[in-house]
PDB file of N, H, CA, C and O in Angstrom:
ATOM      1  N   MET A   1     214.564  74.231  27.834  1.00  0.00           N
ATOM      2  CA  MET A   1     214.140  75.426  28.812  1.00  0.00           C
ATOM      3  C   MET A   1     213.470  76.339  28.740  1.00  0.00           C
ATOM      4  O   MET A   1     212.904  76.912  27.810  1.00  0.00           O
ATOM      5  N   SER A   2     213.573  76.559  30.335  1.00  0.00           N
ATOM      6  H   SER A   2     214.033  76.093  31.090  1.00  0.00           H
ATOM      7  CA  SER A   2     211.965  76.863  31.373  1.00  0.00           C
ATOM      8  C   SER A   2     212.206  78.069  31.516  1.00  0.00           C
ATOM      9  O   SER A   2     213.334  78.449  31.827  1.00  0.00           O
ATOM     10  N   THR A   3     210.884  79.158  31.257  1.00  0.00           N
ATOM     11  H   THR A   3     209.967  78.849  31.004  1.00  0.00           H
ATOM     12  CA  THR A   3     210.966  80.582  31.697  1.00  0.00           C
ATOM     13  C   THR A   3     210.579  81.133  33.295  1.00  0.00           C
ATOM     14  O   THR A   3     209.920  80.863  34.300  1.00  0.00           O
ATOM     15  N   PRO A   4     211.562  82.157  32.674  1.00  0.00           N
ATOM     16  CA  PRO A   4     211.419  82.207  34.645  1.00  0.00           C
ATOM     17  C   PRO A   4     210.398  83.151  35.059  1.00  0.00           C
ATOM     18  O   PRO A   4     209.921  84.161  34.542  1.00  0.00           O
ATOM     19  N   ILE A   5     210.191  82.476  36.226  1.00  0.00           N
ATOM     20  H   ILE A   5     210.579  81.656  36.646  1.00  0.00           H
ATOM     21  CA  ILE A   5     209.409  83.218  37.336  1.00  0.00           C
ATOM     22  C   ILE A   5     208.614  84.705  37.442  1.00  0.00           C
ATOM     23  O   ILE A   5     208.583  85.114  38.603  1.00  0.00           O
ATOM     24  N   ALA A   6     208.170  85.312  36.770  1.00  0.00           N
ATOM     25  H   ALA A   6     208.194  84.980  35.827  1.00  0.00           H
ATOM     26  CA  ALA A   6     207.237  86.846  37.190  1.00  0.00           C
ATOM     27  C   ALA A   6     207.460  86.723  38.493  1.00  0.00           C
ATOM     28  O   ALA A   6     207.005  85.916  39.303  1.00  0.00           O
ATOM     29  N   LYS A   7     208.647  88.122  38.683  1.00  0.00           N
ATOM     30  H   LYS A   7     209.017  88.777  38.025  1.00  0.00           H
ATOM     31  CA  LYS A   7     208.426  88.422  39.155  1.00  0.00           C
ATOM     32  C   LYS A   7     207.218  89.612  40.154  1.00  0.00           C
ATOM     33  O   LYS A   7     206.561  90.431  39.511  1.00  0.00           O
ATOM     34  N   PRO A   8     207.067  89.532  41.863  1.00  0.00           N
ATOM     35  CA  PRO A   8     205.622  89.355  42.242  1.00  0.00           C
ATOM     36  C   PRO A   8     206.003  91.347  42.481  1.00  0.00           C
ATOM     37  O   PRO A   8     207.084  91.897  42.692  1.00  0.00           O
ATOM     38  N   GLN A   9     204.693  91.911  42.337  1.00  0.00           N
ATOM     39  H   GLN A   9     203.815  91.465  42.165  1.00  0.00           H
ATOM     40  CA  GLN A   9     203.603  93.755  42.240  1.00  0.00           C
ATOM     41  C   GLN A   9     204.323  93.753  43.562  1.00  0.00           C
ATOM     42  O   GLN A   9     203.861  92.964  44.386  1.00  0.00           O
ATOM     43  N   LEU A  10     205.558  94.613  44.007  1.00  0.00           N
ATOM     44  H   LEU A  10     205.934  95.254  43.338  1.00  0.00           H
ATOM     45  CA  LEU A  10     205.756  95.085  45.074  1.00  0.00           C
ATOM     46  C   LEU A  10     205.390  96.550  44.816  1.00  0.00           C
ATOM     47  O   LEU A  10     205.003  97.137  45.826  1.00  0.00           O
ATOM     48  N   ARG A  11     205.411  96.979  44.144  1.00  0.00           N
ATOM     49  H   ARG A  11     205.725  96.501  43.324  1.00  0.00           H
ATOM     50  CA  ARG A  11     204.840  98.823  44.611  1.00  0.00           C
ATOM     51  C   ARG A  11     203.659  98.704  44.010  1.00  0.00           C
ATOM     52  O   ARG A  11     203.670  97.867  43.108  1.00  0.00           O
ATOM     53  N   GLY A  12     202.351  99.398  44.239  1.00  0.00           N
ATOM     54  H   GLY A  12     202.341 100.078  44.973  1.00  0.00           H
ATOM     55  CA  GLY A  12     200.774  99.672  43.743  1.00  0.00           C
ATOM     56  C   GLY A  12     200.303  98.515  43.984  1.00  0.00           C
ATOM     57  O   GLY A  12     199.535  97.875  43.266  1.00  0.00           O
ATOM     58  N   LEU A  13     200.755  98.207  45.018  1.00  0.00           N
ATOM     59  H   LEU A  13     201.379  98.727  45.602  1.00  0.00           H
ATOM     60  CA  LEU A  13     199.736  96.464  45.200  1.00  0.00           C
ATOM     61  C   LEU A  13     198.628  96.432  44.961  1.00  0.00           C
ATOM     62  O   LEU A  13     197.861  96.030  44.087  1.00  0.00           O
ATOM     63  N   LEU A  14     198.630  97.466  46.892  1.00  0.00           N
ATOM     64  H   LEU A  14     199.254  97.792  47.602  1.00  0.00           H
ATOM     65  CA  LEU A  14     197.327  98.737  47.788  1.00  0.00           C
ATOM     66  C   LEU A  14     197.090  98.603  46.639  1.00  0.00           C
ATOM     67  O   LEU A  14     196.649  97.528  46.233  1.00  0.00           O
ATOM     68  N   THR A  15     197.475 100.392  45.206  1.00  0.00           N
ATOM     69  H   THR A  15     197.834 101.265  45.536  1.00  0.00           H
ATOM     70  CA  THR A  15     195.936 100.625  44.331  1.00  0.00           C
ATOM     71  C   THR A  15     195.224  99.950  43.569  1.00  0.00           C
ATOM     72  O   THR A  15     194.002 100.072  43.493  1.00  0.00           O
ATOM     73  N   SER A  16     195.972  99.087  42.856  1.00  0.00           N
ATOM     74  H   SER A  16     196.965  98.988  42.918  1.00  0.00           H
ATOM     75  CA  SER A  16     195.503  97.420  42.112  1.00  0.00           C
ATOM     76  C   SER A  16     194.377  97.377  43.172  1.00  0.00           C
ATOM     77  O   SER A  16     193.302  97.902  42.883  1.00  0.00           O
ATOM     78  N   GLN A  17     194.489  96.986  43.975  1.00  0.00           N
ATOM     79  H   GLN A  17     195.362  96.560  44.210  1.00  0.00           H
ATOM     80  CA  GLN A  17     193.576  96.250  44.484  1.00  0.00           C
ATOM     81  C   GLN A  17     192.494  96.470  44.896  1.00  0.00           C
ATOM     82  O   GLN A  17     191.470  95.798  45.023  1.00  0.00           O
ATOM     83  N   ILE A  18     193.046  98.421  45.303  1.00  0.00           N
ATOM     84  H   ILE A  18     193.877  98.966  45.200  1.00  0.00           H
ATOM     85  CA  ILE A  18     191.882  99.112  45.511  1.00  0.00           C
ATOM     86  C   ILE A  18     191.028  99.430  44.241  1.00  0.00           C
ATOM     87  O   ILE A  18     190.028  99.586  44.941  1.00  0.00           O
ATOM     88  N   LYS A  19     190.791  99.545  43.609  1.00  0.00           N
ATOM     89  H   LYS A  19     191.603  99.418  43.040  1.00  0.00           H
ATOM     90  CA  LYS A  19     190.876  99.620  42.297  1.00  0.00           C
ATOM     91  C   LYS A  19     190.301  98.677  41.533  1.00  0.00           C
ATOM     92  O   LYS A  19     189.738  98.985  40.482  1.00  0.00           O
ATOM     93  N   LYS A  20     190.405  96.920  42.146  1.00  0.00           N
ATOM     94  H   LYS A  20     190.862  96.670  43.000  1.00  0.00           H
ATOM     95  CA  LYS A  20     189.734  96.160  41.778  1.00  0.00           C
ATOM     96  C   LYS A  20     188.453  96.014  42.569  1.00  0.00           C
ATOM     97  O   LYS A  20     187.402  95.808  41.963  1.00  0.00           O
ATOM     98  N   ASN A  21     188.492  96.143  44.373  1.00  0.00           N
ATOM     99  H   ASN A  21     189.346  96.311  44.864  1.00  0.00           H
ATOM    100  CA  ASN A  21     187.818  96.266  45.013  1.00  0.00           C
ATOM    101  C   ASN A  21     186.343  97.561  44.900  1.00  0.00           C
ATOM    102  O   ASN A  21     185.214  97.567  45.391  1.00  0.00           O
ATOM    103  N   LEU A  22     186.878  98.244  44.264  1.00  0.00           N
ATOM    104  H   LEU A  22     187.795  98.239  43.865  1.00  0.00           H
ATOM    105  CA  LEU A  22     185.930  99.445  44.074  1.00  0.00           C
ATOM    106  C   LEU A  22     185.118  98.950  42.982  1.00  0.00           C
ATOM    107  O   LEU A  22     183.902  98.842  43.141  1.00  0.00           O
ATOM    108  N   VAL A  23     185.597  98.682  42.039  1.00  0.00           N
ATOM    109  H   VAL A  23     186.585  98.770  41.909  1.00  0.00           H
ATOM    110  CA  VAL A  23     184.964  98.125  40.728  1.00  0.00           C
ATOM    111  C   VAL A  23     184.009  97.237  41.143  1.00  0.00           C
ATOM    112  O   VAL A  23     182.892  97.432  40.665  1.00  0.00           O
ATOM    113  N   VAL A  24     184.208  95.742  42.366  1.00  0.00           N
ATOM    114  H   VAL A  24     185.116  95.583  42.754  1.00  0.00           H
ATOM    115  CA  VAL A  24     183.603  94.709  42.457  1.00  0.00           C
ATOM    116  C   VAL A  24     181.738  95.458  43.390  1.00  0.00           C
ATOM    117  O   VAL A  24     180.585  95.189  43.051  1.00  0.00           O
ATOM    118  N   MET A  25     182.209  96.357  44.515  1.00  0.00           N
ATOM    119  H   MET A  25     183.145  96.575  44.790  1.00  0.00           H
ATOM    120  CA  MET A  25     181.449  97.123  45.120  1.00  0.00           C
ATOM    121  C   MET A  25     180.707  97.875  44.783  1.00  0.00           C
ATOM    122  O   MET A  25     179.894  98.263  45.622  1.00  0.00           O
ATOM    123  N   MET A  26     180.641  98.511  43.186  1.00  0.00           N
ATOM    124  H   MET A  26     181.302  98.196  42.504  1.00  0.00           H
ATOM    125  CA  MET A  26     179.986  99.081  42.622  1.00  0.00           C
ATOM    126  C   MET A  26     179.123  97.684  41.432  1.00  0.00           C
ATOM    127  O   MET A  26     178.024  97.957  40.949  1.00  0.00           O
ATOM    128  N   VAL A  27     179.630  96.640  41.192  1.00  0.00           N
ATOM    129  H   VAL A  27     180.523  96.419  41.584  1.00  0.00           H
ATOM    130  CA  VAL A  27     178.423  95.970  41.149  1.00  0.00           C
ATOM    131  C   VAL A  27     177.651  95.495  41.892  1.00  0.00           C
ATOM    132  O   VAL A  27     176.420  95.459  41.878  1.00  0.00           O
ATOM    133  N   VAL A  28     178.595  95.006  42.760  1.00  0.00           N
ATOM    134  H   VAL A  28     179.594  95.035  42.771  1.00  0.00           H
ATOM    135  CA  VAL A  28     177.227  94.104  43.573  1.00  0.00           C
ATOM    136  C   VAL A  28     176.198  95.491  44.103  1.00  0.00           C
ATOM    137  O   VAL A  28     175.258  95.627  43.320  1.00  0.00           O
ATOM    138  N   SER A  29     176.191  96.215  44.908  1.00  0.00           N
ATOM    139  H   SER A  29     176.955  96.104  45.544  1.00  0.00           H
ATOM    140  CA  SER A  29     175.930  97.299  45.481  1.00  0.00           C
ATOM    141  C   SER A  29     174.863  97.407  44.074  1.00  0.00           C
ATOM    142  O   SER A  29     173.761  96.948  44.376  1.00  0.00           O
ATOM    143  N   ILE A  30     174.897  97.706  43.189  1.00  0.00           N
ATOM    144  H   ILE A  30     175.792  98.079  42.944  1.00  0.00           H
ATOM    145  CA  ILE A  30     174.094  98.218  41.960  1.00  0.00           C
ATOM    146  C   ILE A  30     172.964  97.318  42.178  1.00  0.00           C
ATOM    147  O   ILE A  30     171.809  97.619  42.479  1.00  0.00           O
ATOM    148  N   SER A  31     173.555  95.990  41.950  1.00  0.00           N
ATOM    149  H   SER A  31     174.494  95.745  41.705  1.00  0.00           H
ATOM    150  CA  SER A  31     172.682  95.022  41.161  1.00  0.00           C
ATOM    151  C   SER A  31     171.659  95.066  43.011  1.00  0.00           C
ATOM    152  O   SER A  31     170.451  94.888  43.165  1.00  0.00           O
ATOM    153  N   ALA A  32     172.652  95.342  44.036  1.00  0.00           N
ATOM    154  H   ALA A  32     173.634  95.487  43.911  1.00  0.00           H
ATOM    155  CA  ALA A  32     171.309  94.718  45.418  1.00  0.00           C
ATOM    156  C   ALA A  32     170.240  96.059  45.082  1.00  0.00           C
ATOM    157  O   ALA A  32     169.476  96.229  46.033  1.00  0.00           O
ATOM    158  N   GLY A  33     170.134  96.532  44.536  1.00  0.00           N
ATOM    159  H   GLY A  33     170.754  96.393  43.764  1.00  0.00           H
ATOM    160  CA  GLY A  33     169.763  98.211  44.279  1.00  0.00           C
ATOM    161  C   GLY A  33     168.324  98.132  43.792  1.00  0.00           C
ATOM    162  O   GLY A  33     167.191  98.537  44.048  1.00  0.00           O
ATOM    163  N   VAL A  34     168.916  97.488  43.069  1.00  0.00           N
ATOM    164  H   VAL A  34     169.837  97.158  42.861  1.00  0.00           H
ATOM    165  CA  VAL A  34     167.998  97.297  41.533  1.00  0.00           C
ATOM    166  C   VAL A  34     167.151  96.293  42.043  1.00  0.00           C
ATOM    167  O   VAL A  34     165.960  96.604  42.011  1.00  0.00           O
ATOM    168  N   ALA A  35     167.442  95.055  42.556  1.00  0.00           N
ATOM    169  H   ALA A  35     168.409  94.803  42.582  1.00  0.00           H
ATOM    170  CA  ALA A  35     167.036  94.035  42.989  1.00  0.00           C
ATOM    171  C   ALA A  35     166.543  94.236  44.036  1.00  0.00           C
ATOM    172  O   ALA A  35     165.659  93.521  44.508  1.00  0.00           O
ATOM    173  N   TYR A  36     166.862  94.905  44.404  1.00  0.00           N
ATOM    174  H   TYR A  36     167.581  95.486  44.020  1.00  0.00           H
ATOM    175  CA  TYR A  36     165.380  95.465  46.086  1.00  0.00           C
ATOM    176  C   TYR A  36     163.803  95.965  45.621  1.00  0.00           C
ATOM    177  O   TYR A  36     162.667  95.565  45.872  1.00  0.00           O
ATOM    178  N   LYS A  37     164.420  97.119  44.765  1.00  0.00           N
ATOM    179  H   LYS A  37     165.343  97.444  44.562  1.00  0.00           H
ATOM    180  CA  LYS A  37     163.236  97.808  44.250  1.00  0.00           C
ATOM    181  C   LYS A  37     162.880  97.503  42.910  1.00  0.00           C
ATOM    182  O   LYS A  37     162.480  98.331  42.091  1.00  0.00           O
ATOM    183  N   ILE A  38     163.066  96.064  42.675  1.00  0.00           N
ATOM    184  H   ILE A  38     163.391  95.392  43.340  1.00  0.00           H
ATOM    185  CA  ILE A  38     162.227  95.122  41.762  1.00  0.00           C
ATOM    186  C   ILE A  38     161.066  94.163  42.295  1.00  0.00           C
ATOM    187  O   ILE A  38     160.006  93.827  41.765  1.00  0.00           O
ATOM    188  N   PHE A  39     161.686  93.811  43.638  1.00  0.00           N
ATOM    189  H   PHE A  39     162.547  94.084  44.068  1.00  0.00           H
ATOM    190  CA  PHE A  39     161.571  91.934  44.449  1.00  0.00           C
ATOM    191  C   PHE A  39     161.037  93.698  46.038  1.00  0.00           C
ATOM    192  O   PHE A  39     160.172  93.290  46.814  1.00  0.00           O
ATOM    193  N   VAL A  40     161.142  94.050  46.111  1.00  0.00           N
ATOM    194  H   VAL A  40     161.844  94.381  45.480  1.00  0.00           H
ATOM    195  CA  VAL A  40     160.444  94.941  47.677  1.00  0.00           C
ATOM    196  C   VAL A  40     159.617  96.385  47.717  1.00  0.00           C
ATOM    197  O   VAL A  40     158.732  96.810  48.460  1.00  0.00           O
ATOM    198  N   VAL A  41     160.474  97.059  46.319  1.00  0.00           N
ATOM    199  H   VAL A  41     161.193  96.714  45.715  1.00  0.00           H
ATOM    200  CA  VAL A  41     159.425  98.294  46.341  1.00  0.00           C
ATOM    201  C   VAL A  41     158.104  98.642  45.531  1.00  0.00           C
ATOM    202  O   VAL A  41     157.094  99.311  45.750  1.00  0.00           O
ATOM    203  N   ASP A  42     158.838  97.488  43.976  1.00  0.00           N
ATOM    204  H   ASP A  42     159.658  96.944  43.798  1.00  0.00           H
ATOM    205  CA  ASP A  42     157.411  97.597  43.127  1.00  0.00           C
ATOM    206  C   ASP A  42     156.426  96.817  43.848  1.00  0.00           C
ATOM    207  O   ASP A  42     155.309  97.326  43.948  1.00  0.00           O
ATOM    208  N   LYS A  43     156.667  95.426  44.487  1.00  0.00           N
ATOM    209  H   LYS A  43     157.574  95.013  44.406  1.00  0.00           H
ATOM    210  CA  LYS A  43     155.398  94.270  45.348  1.00  0.00           C
ATOM    211  C   LYS A  43     155.206  95.071  46.049  1.00  0.00           C
ATOM    212  O   LYS A  43     154.565  95.741  45.239  1.00  0.00           O
ATOM    213  N   ARG A  44     155.184  95.788  47.111  1.00  0.00           N
ATOM    214  H   ARG A  44     155.704  95.244  47.769  1.00  0.00           H
ATOM    215  CA  ARG A  44     154.741  96.936  47.903  1.00  0.00           C
ATOM    216  C   ARG A  44     153.789  97.458  47.548  1.00  0.00           C
ATOM    217  O   ARG A  44     152.669  97.276  48.025  1.00  0.00           O
ATOM    218  N   LYS A  45     154.333  98.868  45.832  1.00  0.00           N
ATOM    219  H   LYS A  45     155.243  99.016  45.444  1.00  0.00           H
ATOM    220  CA  LYS A  45     153.580  99.563  45.537  1.00  0.00           C
ATOM    221  C   LYS A  45     152.218  98.708  44.474  1.00  0.00           C
ATOM    222  O   LYS A  45     151.103  99.000  44.040  1.00  0.00           O
ATOM    223  N   ARG A  46     152.887  97.881  44.448  1.00  0.00           N
ATOM    224  H   ARG A  46     153.792  97.643  44.800  1.00  0.00           H
ATOM    225  CA  ARG A  46     151.350  96.550  43.660  1.00  0.00           C
ATOM    226  C   ARG A  46     150.313  97.102  44.762  1.00  0.00           C
ATOM    227  O   ARG A  46     149.514  98.022  44.586  1.00  0.00           O
ATOM    228  N   LYS A  47     150.499  96.329  45.965  1.00  0.00           N
ATOM    229  H   LYS A  47     151.148  95.582  46.108  1.00  0.00           H
ATOM    230  CA  LYS A  47     149.795  96.131  47.218  1.00  0.00           C
ATOM    231  C   LYS A  47     148.954  97.109  47.824  1.00  0.00           C
ATOM    232  O   LYS A  47     147.810  96.988  48.261  1.00  0.00           O
ATOM    233  N   TYR A  48     149.915  98.367  47.766  1.00  0.00           N
ATOM    234  H   TYR A  48     150.844  98.465  47.411  1.00  0.00           H
ATOM    235  CA  TYR A  48     149.253  99.496  48.176  1.00  0.00           C
ATOM    236  C   TYR A  48     147.981 100.065  47.042  1.00  0.00           C
ATOM    237  O   TYR A  48     146.840 100.400  47.361  1.00  0.00           O
ATOM    238  N   ALA A  49     148.441 100.054  45.969  1.00  0.00           N
ATOM    239  H   ALA A  49     149.367  99.781  45.710  1.00  0.00           H
ATOM    240  CA  ALA A  49     147.119 100.351  45.068  1.00  0.00           C
ATOM    241  C   ALA A  49     146.241  99.270  45.205  1.00  0.00           C
ATOM    242  O   ALA A  49     145.089  99.704  45.235  1.00  0.00           O
ATOM    243  N   GLU A  50     146.292  97.757  45.325  1.00  0.00           N
ATOM    244  H   GLU A  50     147.227  97.404  45.301  1.00  0.00           H
ATOM    245  CA  GLU A  50     145.046  96.923  45.461  1.00  0.00           C
ATOM    246  C   GLU A  50     143.957  96.999  46.629  1.00  0.00           C
ATOM    247  O   GLU A  50     142.748  97.044  46.857  1.00  0.00           O
ATOM    248  N   PHE A  51     145.067  96.984  47.138  1.00  0.00           N
ATOM    249  H   PHE A  51     146.049  96.947  46.953  1.00  0.00           H
ATOM    250  CA  PHE A  51     144.420  97.575  48.480  1.00  0.00           C
ATOM    251  C   PHE A  51     143.818  98.883  48.290  1.00  0.00           C
ATOM    252  O   PHE A  51     142.738  98.770  48.870  1.00  0.00           O
ATOM    253  N   TYR A  52     143.883 100.014  47.834  1.00  0.00           N
ATOM    254  H   TYR A  52     144.760 100.106  47.363  1.00  0.00           H
ATOM    255  CA  TYR A  52     143.139 101.402  48.613  1.00  0.00           C
ATOM    256  C   TYR A  52     141.888 101.201  46.872  1.00  0.00           C
ATOM    257  O   TYR A  52     140.926 101.956  46.726  1.00  0.00           O
ATOM    258  N   LYS A  53     142.097 100.531  46.241  1.00  0.00           N
ATOM    259  H   LYS A  53     142.878  99.918  46.360  1.00  0.00           H
ATOM    260  CA  LYS A  53     140.983 100.113  44.871  1.00  0.00           C
ATOM    261  C   LYS A  53     139.978  99.923  45.451  1.00  0.00           C
ATOM    262  O   LYS A  53     139.082 100.425  44.772  1.00  0.00           O
ATOM    263  N   THR A  54     139.555  99.453  46.390  1.00  0.00           N
ATOM    264  H   THR A  54     140.282  99.046  46.942  1.00  0.00           H
ATOM    265  CA  THR A  54     138.830  98.817  46.904  1.00  0.00           C
ATOM    266  C   THR A  54     137.996  99.461  48.838  1.00  0.00           C
ATOM    267  O   THR A  54     136.964  99.323  49.493  1.00  0.00           O
ATOM    268  N   TYR A  55     139.722 100.338  48.948  1.00  0.00           N
ATOM    269  H   TYR A  55     140.561 100.449  48.415  1.00  0.00           H
ATOM    270  CA  TYR A  55     139.180 100.347  50.594  1.00  0.00           C
ATOM    271  C   TYR A  55     137.857 101.554  50.754  1.00  0.00           C
ATOM    272  O   TYR A  55     137.101 101.713  49.797  1.00  0.00           O
ATOM    273  N   ASP A  56     137.688 102.278  51.904  1.00  0.00           N
ATOM    274  H   ASP A  56     138.303 102.149  52.682  1.00  0.00           H
ATOM    275  CA  ASP A  56     135.809 103.113  51.843  1.00  0.00           C
ATOM    276  C   ASP A  56     136.289 103.399  52.719  1.00  0.00           C
ATOM    277  O   ASP A  56     136.490 102.490  53.524  1.00  0.00           O
ATOM    278  N   ALA A  57     136.739 104.751  53.077  1.00  0.00           N
ATOM    279  H   ALA A  57     136.576 105.489  52.423  1.00  0.00           H
ATOM    280  CA  ALA A  57     137.388 105.429  54.168  1.00  0.00           C
ATOM    281  C   ALA A  57     136.484 106.272  55.293  1.00  0.00           C
ATOM    282  O   ALA A  57     136.757 106.741  56.398  1.00  0.00           O
ATOM    283  N   GLU A  58     134.995 106.231  54.288  1.00  0.00           N
ATOM    284  H   GLU A  58     134.773 105.851  53.390  1.00  0.00           H
ATOM    285  CA  GLU A  58     134.317 106.754  55.435  1.00  0.00           C
ATOM    286  C   GLU A  58     133.522 105.136  56.251  1.00  0.00           C
ATOM    287  O   GLU A  58     133.139 105.217  57.418  1.00  0.00           O
ATOM    288  N   LYS A  59     133.425 104.267  55.745  1.00  0.00           N
ATOM    289  H   LYS A  59     133.736 104.200  54.797  1.00  0.00           H
ATOM    290  CA  LYS A  59     132.937 102.691  56.257  1.00  0.00           C
ATOM    291  C   LYS A  59     133.880 102.323  57.147  1.00  0.00           C
ATOM    292  O   LYS A  59     133.743 101.347  57.884  1.00  0.00           O
ATOM    293  N   GLN A  60     134.798 103.003  57.138  1.00  0.00           N
ATOM    294  H   GLN A  60     134.910 103.796  56.539  1.00  0.00           H
ATOM    295  CA  GLN A  60     135.994 102.339  57.995  1.00  0.00           C
ATOM    296  C   GLN A  60     135.802 103.387  59.339  1.00  0.00           C
ATOM    297  O   GLN A  60     135.828 102.954  60.491  1.00  0.00           O
ATOM    298  N   LEU A  61     135.637 104.603  59.059  1.00  0.00           N
ATOM    299  H   LEU A  61     135.615 104.954  58.123  1.00  0.00           H
ATOM    300  CA  LEU A  61     135.169 105.825  60.016  1.00  0.00           C
ATOM    301  C   LEU A  61     133.968 104.756  60.764  1.00  0.00           C
ATOM    302  O   LEU A  61     134.218 104.013  61.713  1.00  0.00           O
ATOM    303  N   LYS A  62     132.695 104.883  60.117  1.00  0.00           N
ATOM    304  H   LYS A  62     132.492 105.487  59.346  1.00  0.00           H
ATOM    305  CA  LYS A  62     131.564 104.467  61.069  1.00  0.00           C
ATOM    306  C   LYS A  62     132.060 103.045  61.439  1.00  0.00           C
ATOM    307  O   LYS A  62     132.232 103.462  62.585  1.00  0.00           O
ATOM    308  N   ILE A  63     132.376 101.991  61.507  1.00  0.00           N
ATOM    309  H   ILE A  63     132.236 101.652  60.577  1.00  0.00           H
ATOM    310  CA  ILE A  63     133.240 100.721  61.618  1.00  0.00           C
ATOM    311  C   ILE A  63     133.858 101.465  63.386  1.00  0.00           C
ATOM    312  O   ILE A  63     133.162 101.404  64.400  1.00  0.00           O
ATOM    313  N   MET A  64     135.215 102.083  63.335  1.00  0.00           N
ATOM    314  H   MET A  64     135.780 102.133  62.511  1.00  0.00           H
ATOM    315  CA  MET A  64     135.291 101.961  63.752  1.00  0.00           C
ATOM    316  C   MET A  64     135.285 103.319  65.575  1.00  0.00           C
ATOM    317  O   MET A  64     135.851 103.375  66.667  1.00  0.00           O
ATOM    318  N   ASN A  65     134.226 104.120  64.759  1.00  0.00           N
ATOM    319  H   ASN A  65     133.766 104.074  63.872  1.00  0.00           H
ATOM    320  CA  ASN A  65     133.271 104.884  65.843  1.00  0.00           C
ATOM    321  C   ASN A  65     131.864 104.236  66.079  1.00  0.00           C
ATOM    322  O   ASN A  65     131.200 104.961  66.820  1.00  0.00           O
ATOM    323  N   GLU A  66     131.211 103.134  65.701  1.00  0.00           N
ATOM    324  H   GLU A  66     131.750 102.545  65.099  1.00  0.00           H
ATOM    325  CA  GLU A  66     130.328 102.353  66.509  1.00  0.00           C
ATOM    326  C   GLU A  66     131.024 101.208  67.574  1.00  0.00           C
ATOM    327  O   GLU A  66     130.464 100.457  68.373  1.00  0.00           O
ATOM    328  N   ALA A  67     132.277 101.360  67.301  1.00  0.00           N
ATOM    329  H   ALA A  67     132.732 101.970  66.652  1.00  0.00           H
ATOM    330  CA  ALA A  67     133.426 100.103  68.252  1.00  0.00           C
ATOM    331  C   ALA A  67     133.709 100.934  70.209  1.00  0.00           C
ATOM    332  O   ALA A  67     133.763 100.687  71.414  1.00  0.00           O
ATOM    333  N   GLY A  68     133.800 102.057  69.083  1.00  0.00           N
ATOM    334  H   GLY A  68     133.757 102.257  68.104  1.00  0.00           H
ATOM    335  CA  GLY A  68     133.420 103.228  69.973  1.00  0.00           C
ATOM    336  C   GLY A  68     135.196 103.314  70.226  1.00  0.00           C
ATOM    337  O   GLY A  68     135.708 102.746  71.191  1.00  0.00           O
ATOM    338  N   LEU A  69     135.826 103.922  69.450  1.00  0.00           N
ATOM    339  H   LEU A  69     135.410 104.384  68.667  1.00  0.00           H
ATOM    340  CA  LEU A  69     137.794 103.394  69.480  1.00  0.00           C
ATOM    341  C   LEU A  69     137.398 104.934  68.625  1.00  0.00           C
ATOM    342  O   LEU A  69     138.414 105.502  69.025  1.00  0.00           O
ATOM    343  N   MET A  70     136.899 105.708  68.010  1.00  0.00           N
ATOM    344  H   MET A  70     136.074 105.246  67.685  1.00  0.00           H
ATOM    345  CA  MET A  70     136.468 106.976  68.105  1.00  0.00           C
ATOM    346  C   MET A  70     135.536 108.043  68.557  1.00  0.00           C
ATOM    347  O   MET A  70     134.550 108.626  68.106  1.00  0.00           O
ATOM    348  N   GLN A  71     136.813 108.065  70.463  1.00  0.00           N
ATOM    349  H   GLN A  71     137.614 107.592  70.829  1.00  0.00           H
ATOM    350  CA  GLN A  71     135.955 108.807  71.683  1.00  0.00           C
ATOM    351  C   GLN A  71     135.280 110.510  71.432  1.00  0.00           C
ATOM    352  O   GLN A  71     134.325 111.090  71.948  1.00  0.00           O
ATOM    353  N   SER A  72     136.460 110.988  70.227  1.00  0.00           N
ATOM    354  H   SER A  72     137.236 110.516  69.808  1.00  0.00           H
ATOM    355  CA  SER A  72     136.118 112.376  70.551  1.00  0.00           C
ATOM    356  C   SER A  72     135.710 112.558  68.965  1.00  0.00           C
ATOM    357  O   SER A  72     135.770 113.665  68.430  1.00  0.00           O
ATOM    358  N   TYR A  73     135.357 111.563  68.372  1.00  0.00           N
ATOM    359  H   TYR A  73     135.309 110.663  68.807  1.00  0.00           H
ATOM    360  CA  TYR A  73     135.017 111.778  66.638  1.00  0.00           C
ATOM    361  C   TYR A  73     133.840 112.126  67.457  1.00  0.00           C
ATOM    362  O   TYR A  73     133.874 112.131  68.688  1.00  0.00           O
ATOM    363  N   ASN A  74     132.378 112.536  66.471  1.00  0.00           N
ATOM    364  H   ASN A  74     132.351 112.533  65.472  1.00  0.00           H
ATOM    365  CA  ASN A  74     130.954 112.312  66.384  1.00  0.00           C
ATOM    366  C   ASN A  74     130.640 112.190  64.853  1.00  0.00           C
ATOM    367  O   ASN A  74     130.723 112.890  63.843  1.00  0.00           O
ATOM    368  N   ILE A  75     130.288 111.102  65.165  1.00  0.00           N
ATOM    369  H   ILE A  75     130.220 110.534  65.985  1.00  0.00           H
ATOM    370  CA  ILE A  75     129.844 111.141  63.802  1.00  0.00           C
ATOM    371  C   ILE A  75     128.667 111.885  63.508  1.00  0.00           C
ATOM    372  O   ILE A  75     128.861 112.327  62.375  1.00  0.00           O
ATOM    373  N   GLU A  76     127.590 112.252  63.897  1.00  0.00           N
ATOM    374  H   GLU A  76     127.433 111.893  64.817  1.00  0.00           H
ATOM    375  CA  GLU A  76     126.417 112.864  63.609  1.00  0.00           C
ATOM    376  C   GLU A  76     126.743 114.069  63.220  1.00  0.00           C
ATOM    377  O   GLU A  76     125.842 114.748  62.728  1.00  0.00           O
ATOM    378  N   GLN A  77     127.740 114.495  63.306  1.00  0.00           N
ATOM    379  H   GLN A  77     128.473 113.944  63.706  1.00  0.00           H
ATOM    380  CA  GLN A  77     128.026 116.359  63.679  1.00  0.00           C
ATOM    381  C   GLN A  77     127.898 116.737  62.030  1.00  0.00           C
ATOM    382  O   GLN A  77     127.349 117.707  61.506  1.00  0.00           O
ATOM    383  N   LYS A  78     128.867 115.194  61.201  1.00  0.00           N
ATOM    384  H   LYS A  78     129.312 114.406  61.626  1.00  0.00           H
ATOM    385  CA  LYS A  78     128.595 115.987  59.392  1.00  0.00           C
ATOM    386  C   LYS A  78     127.277 115.613  58.308  1.00  0.00           C
ATOM    387  O   LYS A  78     127.207 116.164  57.209  1.00  0.00           O
TER     388      LYS A  78
END
């Protein structure tokens, strides 16, 4: 004896698909946000921190002034 074929869902099909799509969308978007934070934001923060550990603003100002890039700034004023 064979079992009868299940009837297709005709009512509420769109609603059930939307619920499934919302769950998948939330999982994918949260995963993408966490991955972006880990691989881009944290890496960028680390690079900025390393750069500013050795950065000397006064030295860079002097170099730019000697190169003639800071025409409106006179270093002798300080």
